[in-house]
N, C-alpha and C positions, 0 to 999 in steps of 0.2 A: 361263472365263466362257463361256457357250453363250447363244447367241440364234435367234430363229427365221431361216429362211432369207431371204435376200434376193431379190429377182426377177433381180439380174444376175448369180447364181451359175447354173451348169448344171449338170447331172448326167452323169456319165461311167463307162462299167462298163470294168474292166479284165477283160481274159481272160487265164487263165496255165494253163499244163498242167503235172501231175506226178503220176507212179503211185505214189509212196510216201508219200502224205500221211495223216497220221493224224490223230485229234481233236487232240492233243495239239501236233503241228506246225502245225494250223492255228490253234489258239488262240497259238502264239509269232509266226506269222507277221503275226496281227490285230495283236499286242502292240508288233512290229516297226514296223509301219505307222504305229501310232497315236504311237510315239516319232517318228518322221520327220516326222509330221503337227504334233506338239506343236512341236517344233522350228523346222518353217516358219511356225506361227500366232505364235511368239514373235519371229521375224524380220519379221512383217506381212503372211504371205501368209494368206487366207481360203481354208481347205480343210478337208474333214472326210470320213472314212471313216463311211460309212453301214450298211454290210452287207459282210459277208464270206461266202461260201458255197463249198462244195466238192460236187461230185458224183462221187463215188468211180467209179460205173459208168463215166464216160465220162472219169475223170481229169482234169475239168478243174476250174477256181476261177474266182470272180467277185468281184470287189470294186466296189462302189458307191460314188463319191464325189460330193461336191458341191464344186464348185471355180470360179474364175473362168476357167479355162484348162485345156485338155488338158496343156498344158505343166507346169503346176504339178502335176499328178496324175502324170505319167511323174518329175518330179523326187521326188514323195513316194517312189514305189515303187524309184527306182533307190538313196535314199538307205537305203531298208530293205533294199536286196539283193533284190528281188521281181522274178524274171526273168519278164518276161510277154510274149505275142505280140501281143496289140494294143490300143489304147483307142478306145472308142466312144463318142460322145455319145448321149444315151439321153433319153426321154421318161418324166417321172414325172406322175403325176395332179396338176391344181392343189388344192392345200390338202394334200399330202401331210404327214406328220408327221415330214419330216428336220427336223433343226436342224445350224446348224454353227457353228463357232468364232470368237471375233473376237481379234484382234491384240491 
């Protein structure tokens, strides 16, 4: 079940680098992260993957999450086997259209 985001959730941007990313590999990564988020949601953690994007010219990928803490985001990435370089808190406009999962 999905609901609008709550004010206590923050947004985090995960940055990762790979030179061999294809559209298919990006879809697989998003699917794998989605599975780890589903597991964590079932365990009671409120977290959601809002966006996954890859910039081929720079060989960099980004995942935007809504979560209660950066530790939750790190756990989701590690469960999915995503090797990342950093997790950064970020700002999004008030009233954005993100949605989060509830346990």
